[in-house]
TORKOL-4160 file (C-alpha; in steps of 0.2 Angstrom, whole numbers, padded with zeros to 4 digits, m for minus):
465
<pt num="1" X="0302" Y="m1000" Z="0573"/>
<pt num="2" X="0306" Y="m1002" Z="0554"/>
<pt num="3" X="0322" Y="m0993" Z="0555"/>
<pt num="4" X="0329" Y="m1002" Z="0571"/>
<pt num="5" X="0344" Y="m1013" Z="0570"/>
<pt num="6" X="0350" Y="m1025" Z="0583"/>
<pt num="7" X="0365" Y="m1036" Z="0586"/>
<pt num="8" X="0354" Y="m1050" Z="0592"/>
<pt num="9" X="0335" Y="m1052" Z="0590"/>
<pt num="10" X="0327" Y="m1067" Z="0600"/>
<pt num="11" X="0310" Y="m1074" Z="0595"/>
<pt num="12" X="0302" Y="m1081" Z="0610"/>
<pt num="13" X="0303" Y="m1076" Z="0628"/>
<pt num="14" X="0303" Y="m1093" Z="0638"/>
<pt num="15" X="0317" Y="m1098" Z="0649"/>
<pt num="16" X="0328" Y="m1100" Z="0634"/>
<pt num="17" X="0324" Y="m1084" Z="0625"/>
<pt num="18" X="0324" Y="m1072" Z="0640"/>
<pt num="19" X="0340" Y="m1079" Z="0647"/>
<pt num="20" X="0348" Y="m1077" Z="0630"/>
<pt num="21" X="0342" Y="m1059" Z="0630"/>
<pt num="22" X="0349" Y="m1055" Z="0647"/>
<pt num="23" X="0366" Y="m1064" Z="0643"/>
<pt num="24" X="0368" Y="m1055" Z="0626"/>
<pt num="25" X="0364" Y="m1038" Z="0634"/>
<pt num="26" X="0377" Y="m1042" Z="0648"/>
<pt num="27" X="0390" Y="m1045" Z="0634"/>
<pt num="28" X="0387" Y="m1028" Z="0627"/>
<pt num="29" X="0376" Y="m1033" Z="0612"/>
<pt num="30" X="0361" Y="m1022" Z="0607"/>
<pt num="31" X="0347" Y="m1035" Z="0610"/>
<pt num="32" X="0328" Y="m1036" Z="0606"/>
<pt num="33" X="0316" Y="m1050" Z="0611"/>
<pt num="34" X="0300" Y="m1053" Z="0602"/>
<pt num="35" X="0285" Y="m1061" Z="0611"/>
<pt num="36" X="0267" Y="m1064" Z="0604"/>
<pt num="37" X="0259" Y="m1068" Z="0621"/>
<pt num="38" X="0266" Y="m1066" Z="0639"/>
<pt num="39" X="0284" Y="m1065" Z="0644"/>
<pt num="40" X="0291" Y="m1081" Z="0651"/>
<pt num="41" X="0284" Y="m1093" Z="0638"/>
<pt num="42" X="0276" Y="m1109" Z="0642"/>
<pt num="43" X="0287" Y="m1113" Z="0657"/>
<pt num="44" X="0282" Y="m1098" Z="0668"/>
<pt num="45" X="0264" Y="m1096" Z="0662"/>
<pt num="46" X="0258" Y="m1114" Z="0658"/>
<pt num="47" X="0272" Y="m1126" Z="0663"/>
<pt num="48" X="0285" Y="m1128" Z="0676"/>
<pt num="49" X="0280" Y="m1114" Z="0688"/>
<pt num="50" X="0261" Y="m1116" Z="0689"/>
<pt num="51" X="0262" Y="m1135" Z="0690"/>
<pt num="52" X="0274" Y="m1134" Z="0705"/>
<pt num="53" X="0262" Y="m1122" Z="0713"/>
<pt num="54" X="0248" Y="m1135" Z="0711"/>
<pt num="55" X="0259" Y="m1149" Z="0717"/>
<pt num="56" X="0263" Y="m1139" Z="0733"/>
<pt num="57" X="0245" Y="m1137" Z="0737"/>
<pt num="58" X="0244" Y="m1156" Z="0735"/>
<pt num="59" X="0259" Y="m1159" Z="0746"/>
<pt num="60" X="0251" Y="m1148" Z="0760"/>
<pt num="61" X="0235" Y="m1157" Z="0758"/>
<pt num="62" X="0243" Y="m1174" Z="0760"/>
<pt num="63" X="0252" Y="m1168" Z="0775"/>
<pt num="64" X="0236" Y="m1162" Z="0783"/>
<pt num="65" X="0228" Y="m1179" Z="0780"/>
<pt num="66" X="0243" Y="m1186" Z="0790"/>
<pt num="67" X="0242" Y="m1174" Z="0804"/>
<pt num="68" X="0239" Y="m1188" Z="0817"/>
<pt num="69" X="0255" Y="m1197" Z="0813"/>
<pt num="70" X="0264" Y="m1181" Z="0819"/>
<pt num="71" X="0254" Y="m1179" Z="0835"/>
<pt num="72" X="0243" Y="m1166" Z="0828"/>
<pt num="73" X="0225" Y="m1164" Z="0825"/>
<pt num="74" X="0216" Y="m1156" Z="0810"/>
<pt num="75" X="0197" Y="m1156" Z="0808"/>
<pt num="76" X="0186" Y="m1154" Z="0793"/>
<pt num="77" X="0200" Y="m1155" Z="0781"/>
<pt num="78" X="0195" Y="m1150" Z="0764"/>
<pt num="79" X="0200" Y="m1141" Z="0748"/>
<pt num="80" X="0194" Y="m1128" Z="0736"/>
<pt num="81" X="0199" Y="m1132" Z="0718"/>
<pt num="82" X="0196" Y="m1115" Z="0712"/>
<pt num="83" X="0207" Y="m1107" Z="0725"/>
<pt num="84" X="0221" Y="m1119" Z="0722"/>
<pt num="85" X="0220" Y="m1114" Z="0703"/>
<pt num="86" X="0219" Y="m1096" Z="0707"/>
<pt num="87" X="0235" Y="m1097" Z="0718"/>
<pt num="88" X="0244" Y="m1106" Z="0704"/>
<pt num="89" X="0240" Y="m1092" Z="0692"/>
<pt num="90" X="0245" Y="m1079" Z="0704"/>
<pt num="91" X="0262" Y="m1087" Z="0706"/>
<pt num="92" X="0264" Y="m1088" Z="0687"/>
<pt num="93" X="0259" Y="m1070" Z="0684"/>
<pt num="94" X="0271" Y="m1064" Z="0697"/>
<pt num="95" X="0286" Y="m1072" Z="0688"/>
<pt num="96" X="0280" Y="m1067" Z="0671"/>
<pt num="97" X="0280" Y="m1049" Z="0678"/>
<pt num="98" X="0297" Y="m1052" Z="0684"/>
<pt num="99" X="0303" Y="m1055" Z="0667"/>
<pt num="100" X="0297" Y="m1038" Z="0662"/>
<pt num="101" X="0308" Y="m1031" Z="0675"/>
<pt num="102" X="0323" Y="m1041" Z="0670"/>
<pt num="103" X="0321" Y="m1035" Z="0652"/>
<pt num="104" X="0320" Y="m1017" Z="0658"/>
<pt num="105" X="0335" Y="m1019" Z="0670"/>
<pt num="106" X="0346" Y="m1026" Z="0656"/>
<pt num="107" X="0340" Y="m1013" Z="0643"/>
<pt num="108" X="0333" Y="m1027" Z="0632"/>
<pt num="109" X="0320" Y="m1020" Z="0619"/>
<pt num="110" X="0304" Y="m1030" Z="0621"/>
<pt num="111" X="0293" Y="m1030" Z="0605"/>
<pt num="112" X="0275" Y="m1037" Z="0606"/>
<pt num="113" X="0270" Y="m1047" Z="0590"/>
<pt num="114" X="0272" Y="m1062" Z="0580"/>
<pt num="115" X="0289" Y="m1064" Z="0571"/>
<pt num="116" X="0296" Y="m1073" Z="0556"/>
<pt num="117" X="0312" Y="m1074" Z="0546"/>
<pt num="118" X="0311" Y="m1062" Z="0531"/>
<pt num="119" X="0328" Y="m1065" Z="0523"/>
<pt num="120" X="0346" Y="m1063" Z="0529"/>
<pt num="121" X="0347" Y="m1052" Z="0544"/>
<pt num="122" X="0329" Y="m1047" Z="0544"/>
<pt num="123" X="0314" Y="m1051" Z="0555"/>
<pt num="124" X="0296" Y="m1047" Z="0551"/>
<pt num="125" X="0284" Y="m1043" Z="0565"/>
<pt num="126" X="0265" Y="m1043" Z="0563"/>
<pt num="127" X="0256" Y="m1034" Z="0577"/>
<pt num="128" X="0238" Y="m1027" Z="0577"/>
<pt num="129" X="0236" Y="m1031" Z="0558"/>
<pt num="130" X="0252" Y="m1021" Z="0553"/>
<pt num="131" X="0268" Y="m1029" Z="0547"/>
<pt num="132" X="0285" Y="m1021" Z="0551"/>
<pt num="133" X="0303" Y="m1026" Z="0549"/>
<pt num="134" X="0319" Y="m1025" Z="0560"/>
<pt num="135" X="0337" Y="m1029" Z="0556"/>
<pt num="136" X="0347" Y="m1041" Z="0565"/>
<pt num="137" X="0365" Y="m1046" Z="0564"/>
<pt num="138" X="0361" Y="m1062" Z="0573"/>
<pt num="139" X="0344" Y="m1071" Z="0577"/>
<pt num="140" X="0340" Y="m1084" Z="0591"/>
<pt num="141" X="0325" Y="m1094" Z="0588"/>
<pt num="142" X="0317" Y="m1099" Z="0605"/>
<pt num="143" X="0299" Y="m1102" Z="0600"/>
<pt num="144" X="0297" Y="m1118" Z="0611"/>
<pt num="145" X="0285" Y="m1132" Z="0608"/>
<pt num="146" X="0267" Y="m1138" Z="0611"/>
<pt num="147" X="0259" Y="m1154" Z="0616"/>
<pt num="148" X="0259" Y="m1167" Z="0603"/>
<pt num="149" X="0242" Y="m1175" Z="0600"/>
<pt num="150" X="0236" Y="m1192" Z="0595"/>
<pt num="151" X="0226" Y="m1193" Z="0579"/>
<pt num="152" X="0208" Y="m1194" Z="0582"/>
<pt num="153" X="0210" Y="m1190" Z="0601"/>
<pt num="154" X="0214" Y="m1171" Z="0600"/>
<pt num="155" X="0211" Y="m1161" Z="0615"/>
<pt num="156" X="0195" Y="m1151" Z="0616"/>
<pt num="157" X="0198" Y="m1143" Z="0633"/>
<pt num="158" X="0182" Y="m1150" Z="0640"/>
<pt num="159" X="0183" Y="m1169" Z="0641"/>
<pt num="160" X="0201" Y="m1172" Z="0633"/>
<pt num="161" X="0215" Y="m1161" Z="0640"/>
<pt num="162" X="0233" Y="m1156" Z="0637"/>
<pt num="163" X="0244" Y="m1150" Z="0651"/>
<pt num="164" X="0237" Y="m1133" Z="0648"/>
<pt num="165" X="0219" Y="m1138" Z="0651"/>
<pt num="166" X="0224" Y="m1148" Z="0666"/>
<pt num="167" X="0231" Y="m1133" Z="0675"/>
<pt num="168" X="0215" Y="m1124" Z="0675"/>
<pt num="169" X="0201" Y="m1136" Z="0678"/>
<pt num="170" X="0183" Y="m1129" Z="0680"/>
<pt num="171" X="0181" Y="m1143" Z="0694"/>
<pt num="172" X="0191" Y="m1157" Z="0700"/>
<pt num="173" X="0187" Y="m1173" Z="0691"/>
<pt num="174" X="0182" Y="m1188" Z="0701"/>
<pt num="175" X="0191" Y="m1200" Z="0688"/>
<pt num="176" X="0205" Y="m1197" Z="0676"/>
<pt num="177" X="0214" Y="m1206" Z="0663"/>
<pt num="178" X="0232" Y="m1200" Z="0659"/>
<pt num="179" X="0239" Y="m1206" Z="0642"/>
<pt num="180" X="0258" Y="m1206" Z="0644"/>
<pt num="181" X="0269" Y="m1209" Z="0659"/>
<pt num="182" X="0283" Y="m1196" Z="0657"/>
<pt num="183" X="0286" Y="m1182" Z="0670"/>
<pt num="184" X="0271" Y="m1172" Z="0664"/>
<pt num="185" X="0259" Y="m1187" Z="0665"/>
<pt num="186" X="0265" Y="m1193" Z="0682"/>
<pt num="187" X="0265" Y="m1175" Z="0689"/>
<pt num="188" X="0247" Y="m1173" Z="0685"/>
<pt num="189" X="0242" Y="m1191" Z="0690"/>
<pt num="190" X="0250" Y="m1187" Z="0707"/>
<pt num="191" X="0242" Y="m1170" Z="0709"/>
<pt num="192" X="0224" Y="m1176" Z="0705"/>
<pt num="193" X="0226" Y="m1192" Z="0715"/>
<pt num="194" X="0231" Y="m1181" Z="0730"/>
<pt num="195" X="0213" Y="m1173" Z="0729"/>
<pt num="196" X="0204" Y="m1190" Z="0728"/>
<pt num="197" X="0203" Y="m1193" Z="0709"/>
<pt num="198" X="0202" Y="m1211" Z="0703"/>
<pt num="199" X="0217" Y="m1211" Z="0692"/>
<pt num="200" X="0223" Y="m1223" Z="0678"/>
<pt num="201" X="0239" Y="m1221" Z="0669"/>
<pt num="202" X="0242" Y="m1229" Z="0652"/>
<pt num="203" X="0260" Y="m1231" Z="0645"/>
<pt num="204" X="0264" Y="m1239" Z="0628"/>
<pt num="205" X="0281" Y="m1245" Z="0634"/>
<pt num="206" X="0284" Y="m1259" Z="0647"/>
<pt num="207" X="0287" Y="m1247" Z="0661"/>
<pt num="208" X="0283" Y="m1230" Z="0667"/>
<pt num="209" X="0295" Y="m1215" Z="0667"/>
<pt num="210" X="0305" Y="m1225" Z="0654"/>
<pt num="211" X="0319" Y="m1212" Z="0653"/>
<pt num="212" X="0324" Y="m1216" Z="0671"/>
<pt num="213" X="0335" Y="m1229" Z="0677"/>
<pt num="214" X="0325" Y="m1246" Z="0677"/>
<pt num="215" X="0326" Y="m1248" Z="0696"/>
<pt num="216" X="0320" Y="m1231" Z="0699"/>
<pt num="217" X="0306" Y="m1234" Z="0687"/>
<pt num="218" X="0301" Y="m1250" Z="0696"/>
<pt num="219" X="0301" Y="m1241" Z="0713"/>
<pt num="220" X="0291" Y="m1227" Z="0706"/>
<pt num="221" X="0278" Y="m1239" Z="0700"/>
<pt num="222" X="0276" Y="m1247" Z="0717"/>
<pt num="223" X="0275" Y="m1231" Z="0725"/>
<pt num="224" X="0261" Y="m1224" Z="0714"/>
<pt num="225" X="0251" Y="m1240" Z="0715"/>
<pt num="226" X="0253" Y="m1239" Z="0734"/>
<pt num="227" X="0244" Y="m1222" Z="0732"/>
<pt num="228" X="0230" Y="m1230" Z="0723"/>
<pt num="229" X="0235" Y="m1225" Z="0705"/>
<pt num="230" X="0231" Y="m1238" Z="0692"/>
<pt num="231" X="0245" Y="m1241" Z="0680"/>
<pt num="232" X="0244" Y="m1250" Z="0663"/>
<pt num="233" X="0260" Y="m1253" Z="0655"/>
<pt num="234" X="0262" Y="m1260" Z="0637"/>
<pt num="235" X="0245" Y="m1253" Z="0634"/>
<pt num="236" X="0239" Y="m1242" Z="0619"/>
<pt num="237" X="0224" Y="m1231" Z="0619"/>
<pt num="238" X="0216" Y="m1235" Z="0602"/>
<pt num="239" X="0201" Y="m1223" Z="0603"/>
<pt num="240" X="0191" Y="m1211" Z="0614"/>
<pt num="241" X="0172" Y="m1211" Z="0614"/>
<pt num="242" X="0165" Y="m1195" Z="0621"/>
<pt num="243" X="0149" Y="m1195" Z="0631"/>
<pt num="244" X="0139" Y="m1180" Z="0638"/>
<pt num="245" X="0151" Y="m1178" Z="0653"/>
<pt num="246" X="0163" Y="m1192" Z="0652"/>
<pt num="247" X="0175" Y="m1202" Z="0640"/>
<pt num="248" X="0177" Y="m1220" Z="0637"/>
<pt num="249" X="0194" Y="m1226" Z="0632"/>
<pt num="250" X="0197" Y="m1242" Z="0622"/>
<pt num="251" X="0214" Y="m1248" Z="0629"/>
<pt num="252" X="0223" Y="m1262" Z="0620"/>
<pt num="253" X="0233" Y="m1272" Z="0633"/>
<pt num="254" X="0242" Y="m1288" Z="0634"/>
<pt num="255" X="0226" Y="m1297" Z="0640"/>
<pt num="256" X="0215" Y="m1289" Z="0626"/>
<pt num="257" X="0205" Y="m1273" Z="0624"/>
<pt num="258" X="0199" Y="m1265" Z="0640"/>
<pt num="259" X="0186" Y="m1251" Z="0641"/>
<pt num="260" X="0189" Y="m1237" Z="0654"/>
<pt num="261" X="0176" Y="m1224" Z="0657"/>
<pt num="262" X="0182" Y="m1208" Z="0666"/>
<pt num="263" X="0177" Y="m1190" Z="0669"/>
<pt num="264" X="0192" Y="m1183" Z="0660"/>
<pt num="265" X="0207" Y="m1188" Z="0649"/>
<pt num="266" X="0224" Y="m1180" Z="0650"/>
<pt num="267" X="0235" Y="m1183" Z="0634"/>
<pt num="268" X="0253" Y="m1182" Z="0639"/>
<pt num="269" X="0262" Y="m1191" Z="0625"/>
<pt num="270" X="0276" Y="m1179" Z="0621"/>
<pt num="271" X="0278" Y="m1162" Z="0613"/>
<pt num="272" X="0283" Y="m1155" Z="0595"/>
<pt num="273" X="0292" Y="m1140" Z="0591"/>
<pt num="274" X="0284" Y="m1124" Z="0586"/>
<pt num="275" X="0292" Y="m1123" Z="0568"/>
<pt num="276" X="0277" Y="m1117" Z="0558"/>
<pt num="277" X="0276" Y="m1100" Z="0550"/>
<pt num="278" X="0294" Y="m1095" Z="0555"/>
<pt num="279" X="0300" Y="m1094" Z="0537"/>
<pt num="280" X="0313" Y="m1108" Z="0541"/>
<pt num="281" X="0312" Y="m1117" Z="0525"/>
<pt num="282" X="0315" Y="m1101" Z="0515"/>
<pt num="283" X="0331" Y="m1099" Z="0525"/>
<pt num="284" X="0337" Y="m1117" Z="0522"/>
<pt num="285" X="0335" Y="m1122" Z="0540"/>
<pt num="286" X="0333" Y="m1140" Z="0542"/>
<pt num="287" X="0319" Y="m1148" Z="0552"/>
<pt num="288" X="0318" Y="m1166" Z="0558"/>
<pt num="289" X="0304" Y="m1174" Z="0567"/>
<pt num="290" X="0296" Y="m1158" Z="0571"/>
<pt num="291" X="0312" Y="m1150" Z="0578"/>
<pt num="292" X="0325" Y="m1138" Z="0571"/>
<pt num="293" X="0342" Y="m1146" Z="0568"/>
<pt num="294" X="0357" Y="m1136" Z="0575"/>
<pt num="295" X="0376" Y="m1139" Z="0578"/>
<pt num="296" X="0385" Y="m1140" Z="0594"/>
<pt num="297" X="0384" Y="m1121" Z="0596"/>
<pt num="298" X="0365" Y="m1121" Z="0593"/>
<pt num="299" X="0368" Y="m1113" Z="0576"/>
<pt num="300" X="0357" Y="m1119" Z="0561"/>
<pt num="301" X="0362" Y="m1122" Z="0543"/>
<pt num="302" X="0359" Y="m1103" Z="0540"/>
<pt num="303" X="0374" Y="m1093" Z="0547"/>
<pt num="304" X="0369" Y="m1081" Z="0561"/>
<pt num="305" X="0353" Y="m1090" Z="0565"/>
<pt num="306" X="0353" Y="m1100" Z="0581"/>
<pt num="307" X="0339" Y="m1111" Z="0589"/>
<pt num="308" X="0338" Y="m1116" Z="0607"/>
<pt num="309" X="0327" Y="m1125" Z="0620"/>
<pt num="310" X="0312" Y="m1136" Z="0616"/>
<pt num="311" X="0312" Y="m1131" Z="0598"/>
<pt num="312" X="0328" Y="m1141" Z="0595"/>
<pt num="313" X="0323" Y="m1157" Z="0604"/>
<pt num="314" X="0326" Y="m1167" Z="0619"/>
<pt num="315" X="0329" Y="m1166" Z="0633"/>
<pt num="316" X="0314" Y="m1154" Z="0634"/>
<pt num="317" X="0319" Y="m1145" Z="0650"/>
<pt num="318" X="0318" Y="m1127" Z="0655"/>
<pt num="319" X="0336" Y="m1127" Z="0662"/>
<pt num="320" X="0343" Y="m1135" Z="0646"/>
<pt num="321" X="0335" Y="m1121" Z="0636"/>
<pt num="322" X="0342" Y="m1108" Z="0648"/>
<pt num="323" X="0359" Y="m1115" Z="0646"/>
<pt num="324" X="0358" Y="m1115" Z="0627"/>
<pt num="325" X="0352" Y="m1097" Z="0628"/>
<pt num="326" X="0368" Y="m1093" Z="0637"/>
<pt num="327" X="0378" Y="m1103" Z="0625"/>
<pt num="328" X="0371" Y="m1095" Z="0609"/>
<pt num="329" X="0373" Y="m1078" Z="0616"/>
<pt num="330" X="0391" Y="m1081" Z="0621"/>
<pt num="331" X="0395" Y="m1089" Z="0604"/>
<pt num="332" X="0388" Y="m1074" Z="0595"/>
<pt num="333" X="0398" Y="m1062" Z="0607"/>
<pt num="334" X="0414" Y="m1072" Z="0604"/>
<pt num="335" X="0417" Y="m1078" Z="0622"/>
<pt num="336" X="0432" Y="m1089" Z="0621"/>
<pt num="337" X="0429" Y="m1101" Z="0635"/>
<pt num="338" X="0411" Y="m1106" Z="0629"/>
<pt num="339" X="0408" Y="m1125" Z="0629"/>
<pt num="340" X="0395" Y="m1135" Z="0619"/>
<pt num="341" X="0381" Y="m1143" Z="0629"/>
<pt num="342" X="0384" Y="m1160" Z="0637"/>
<pt num="343" X="0367" Y="m1168" Z="0639"/>
<pt num="344" X="0374" Y="m1181" Z="0651"/>
<pt num="345" X="0376" Y="m1166" Z="0663"/>
<pt num="346" X="0358" Y="m1160" Z="0662"/>
<pt num="347" X="0348" Y="m1165" Z="0677"/>
<pt num="348" X="0330" Y="m1171" Z="0675"/>
<pt num="349" X="0317" Y="m1170" Z="0689"/>
<pt num="350" X="0299" Y="m1176" Z="0691"/>
<pt num="351" X="0290" Y="m1166" Z="0705"/>
<pt num="352" X="0277" Y="m1180" Z="0709"/>
<pt num="353" X="0275" Y="m1188" Z="0725"/>
<pt num="354" X="0287" Y="m1197" Z="0727"/>
<pt num="355" X="0299" Y="m1185" Z="0718"/>
<pt num="356" X="0312" Y="m1192" Z="0705"/>
<pt num="357" X="0328" Y="m1184" Z="0699"/>
<pt num="358" X="0343" Y="m1190" Z="0689"/>
<pt num="359" X="0358" Y="m1185" Z="0680"/>
<pt num="360" X="0370" Y="m1194" Z="0668"/>
<pt num="361" X="0369" Y="m1212" Z="0662"/>
<pt num="362" X="0358" Y="m1225" Z="0669"/>
<pt num="363" X="0366" Y="m1242" Z="0674"/>
<pt num="364" X="0360" Y="m1250" Z="0658"/>
<pt num="365" X="0366" Y="m1235" Z="0647"/>
<pt num="366" X="0383" Y="m1236" Z="0655"/>
<pt num="367" X="0385" Y="m1254" Z="0652"/>
<pt num="368" X="0379" Y="m1252" Z="0634"/>
<pt num="369" X="0393" Y="m1238" Z="0632"/>
<pt num="370" X="0406" Y="m1251" Z="0637"/>
<pt num="371" X="0409" Y="m1246" Z="0655"/>
<pt num="372" X="0413" Y="m1259" Z="0669"/>
<pt num="373" X="0403" Y="m1251" Z="0683"/>
<pt num="374" X="0401" Y="m1250" Z="0701"/>
<pt num="375" X="0384" Y="m1247" Z="0708"/>
<pt num="376" X="0379" Y="m1240" Z="0725"/>
<pt num="377" X="0362" Y="m1239" Z="0733"/>
<pt num="378" X="0356" Y="m1231" Z="0749"/>
<pt num="379" X="0338" Y="m1233" Z="0755"/>
<pt num="380" X="0330" Y="m1218" Z="0764"/>
<pt num="381" X="0323" Y="m1230" Z="0777"/>
<pt num="382" X="0340" Y="m1230" Z="0785"/>
<pt num="383" X="0341" Y="m1211" Z="0785"/>
<pt num="384" X="0337" Y="m1202" Z="0801"/>
<pt num="385" X="0330" Y="m1186" Z="0793"/>
<pt num="386" X="0319" Y="m1196" Z="0781"/>
<pt num="387" X="0312" Y="m1205" Z="0796"/>
<pt num="388" X="0309" Y="m1189" Z="0806"/>
<pt num="389" X="0300" Y="m1182" Z="0790"/>
<pt num="390" X="0290" Y="m1198" Z="0789"/>
<pt num="391" X="0295" Y="m1201" Z="0771"/>
<pt num="392" X="0306" Y="m1216" Z="0770"/>
<pt num="393" X="0301" Y="m1224" Z="0754"/>
<pt num="394" X="0314" Y="m1223" Z="0740"/>
<pt num="395" X="0333" Y="m1223" Z="0738"/>
<pt num="396" X="0348" Y="m1215" Z="0730"/>
<pt num="397" X="0358" Y="m1225" Z="0717"/>
<pt num="398" X="0375" Y="m1220" Z="0710"/>
<pt num="399" X="0384" Y="m1227" Z="0695"/>
<pt num="400" X="0403" Y="m1226" Z="0694"/>
<pt num="401" X="0416" Y="m1231" Z="0681"/>
<pt num="402" X="0426" Y="m1245" Z="0690"/>
<pt num="403" X="0442" Y="m1241" Z="0681"/>
<pt num="404" X="0443" Y="m1222" Z="0684"/>
<pt num="405" X="0431" Y="m1219" Z="0698"/>
<pt num="406" X="0421" Y="m1206" Z="0687"/>
<pt num="407" X="0403" Y="m1203" Z="0692"/>
<pt num="408" X="0394" Y="m1209" Z="0677"/>
<pt num="409" X="0376" Y="m1206" Z="0684"/>
<pt num="410" X="0365" Y="m1203" Z="0699"/>
<pt num="411" X="0347" Y="m1208" Z="0701"/>
<pt num="412" X="0335" Y="m1204" Z="0715"/>
<pt num="413" X="0317" Y="m1207" Z="0721"/>
<pt num="414" X="0311" Y="m1200" Z="0737"/>
<pt num="415" X="0309" Y="m1185" Z="0748"/>
<pt num="416" X="0316" Y="m1168" Z="0741"/>
<pt num="417" X="0327" Y="m1177" Z="0728"/>
<pt num="418" X="0324" Y="m1164" Z="0715"/>
<pt num="419" X="0334" Y="m1152" Z="0727"/>
<pt num="420" X="0347" Y="m1166" Z="0731"/>
<pt num="421" X="0352" Y="m1170" Z="0713"/>
<pt num="422" X="0361" Y="m1154" Z="0711"/>
<pt num="423" X="0375" Y="m1160" Z="0722"/>
<pt num="424" X="0379" Y="m1174" Z="0709"/>
<pt num="425" X="0377" Y="m1162" Z="0695"/>
<pt num="426" X="0391" Y="m1151" Z="0702"/>
<pt num="427" X="0401" Y="m1167" Z="0705"/>
<pt num="428" X="0399" Y="m1172" Z="0686"/>
<pt num="429" X="0403" Y="m1154" Z="0680"/>
<pt num="430" X="0419" Y="m1154" Z="0691"/>
<pt num="431" X="0424" Y="m1172" Z="0685"/>
<pt num="432" X="0423" Y="m1177" Z="0703"/>
<pt num="433" X="0429" Y="m1195" Z="0707"/>
<pt num="434" X="0423" Y="m1208" Z="0720"/>
<pt num="435" X="0438" Y="m1203" Z="0731"/>
<pt num="436" X="0433" Y="m1185" Z="0731"/>
<pt num="437" X="0415" Y="m1189" Z="0736"/>
<pt num="438" X="0419" Y="m1202" Z="0749"/>
<pt num="439" X="0431" Y="m1189" Z="0757"/>
<pt num="440" X="0418" Y="m1175" Z="0757"/>
<pt num="441" X="0409" Y="m1171" Z="0773"/>
<pt num="442" X="0390" Y="m1171" Z="0773"/>
<pt num="443" X="0379" Y="m1162" Z="0786"/>
<pt num="444" X="0370" Y="m1173" Z="0799"/>
<pt num="445" X="0355" Y="m1175" Z="0800"/>
<pt num="446" X="0351" Y="m1172" Z="0782"/>
<pt num="447" X="0344" Y="m1181" Z="0767"/>
<pt num="448" X="0360" Y="m1177" Z="0758"/>
<pt num="449" X="0369" Y="m1189" Z="0769"/>
<pt num="450" X="0362" Y="m1203" Z="0759"/>
<pt num="451" X="0371" Y="m1196" Z="0744"/>
<pt num="452" X="0387" Y="m1200" Z="0753"/>
<pt num="453" X="0381" Y="m1217" Z="0758"/>
<pt num="454" X="0376" Y="m1222" Z="0741"/>
<pt num="455" X="0394" Y="m1218" Z="0735"/>
<pt num="456" X="0401" Y="m1227" Z="0749"/>
<pt num="457" X="0390" Y="m1242" Z="0745"/>
<pt num="458" X="0397" Y="m1243" Z="0728"/>
<pt num="459" X="0414" Y="m1247" Z="0735"/>
<pt num="460" X="0408" Y="m1258" Z="0749"/>
<pt num="461" X="0410" Y="m1245" Z="0763"/>
<pt num="462" X="0392" Y="m1240" Z="0769"/>
<pt num="463" X="0392" Y="m1234" Z="0787"/>
<pt num="464" X="0374" Y="m1232" Z="0791"/>
<pt num="465" X="0365" Y="m1247" Z="0784"/>
């Protein structure tokens, strides 16, 4: 290994790293990828994929409980928490193994070990107590991030959990406190509530899911409360007292300090980049607030060294990391039509029940940016497919520039909106105007029809409500 040289060496094999490797190889670059754990990174092994498997189990269970509404009968409905987790792990393992196949198919050299920068064009790799070096004309850092922990409230894996512990519970807790109401926090709140846990969510800001449009956020709070999830906004967990098999949280609220005793606590207060022990400082690579600083092409201050994905900061999303992986690989290969990332075209999804999805500017952000906006809303209670599905809560909201007709943003809450959002993502990518969207034909009966209705409503032309 010491004598090997590559055009590109990628450190980390998550959705940013492995996609960068595939694209670099496609472009004719001799490519290696270094991974210290399992191929696929956090996303495939401990994040996006296994959580969706868990949430699918929750969705099916909720439907079973509603069988009578559909003219069906189901007796002795129950669940096996161990089997739910086992299925989730099998799904993750299958996809991780799939990455191994992709690397082989694309002739990417996979190196097991822990890597760090060791001077210009050199990567040092430690494996089984031995250290070796490989040469690299270009390096892509894709080491990802980990859960950020509150001081004095660090996870122990038993009573206090991060997302990783919450994926593999030894048993389903009867009560749960979730600190933080972002996508991760609300997905776990939704999952555990589906199986009967008494769930409380504490958010330090004045509303849950604070990155979402305010109307969507408020609708989500109503929906979660309707499901029996307790929500405390403007609250701060000041300390956690561990008992033998429970935790008492001291929560400062607008009304004073409240003590909440639960079986388990999930800390979902954000993430911080894996910047340690990479040799970044020795290479003059800048770090701010736990993340690597890069330019619009994902290149660091050290020429020939790139960084992508969660390592470089928000939005902390797998598909954003993959896009940056392609961008970095194409930049290295000299692809002429490569374009910098536009974060307003990156969709965000929350796979709870109800689902949430968005792309572009919120109504508030659009107004702050100086736009005069036209806003459309289409409630799912007026959608035939949603009524047939028995899921009519929620709506679709679109935000347009009144002057040009540009679609500035789209925001959804309700059934399958994490699939629907891609229609508006494509629209923004193609710089579609309101005229194009209004002229488009949407299939009937579908949930997507209400994407059309929301656009029509923005311009005073709704046809079905």
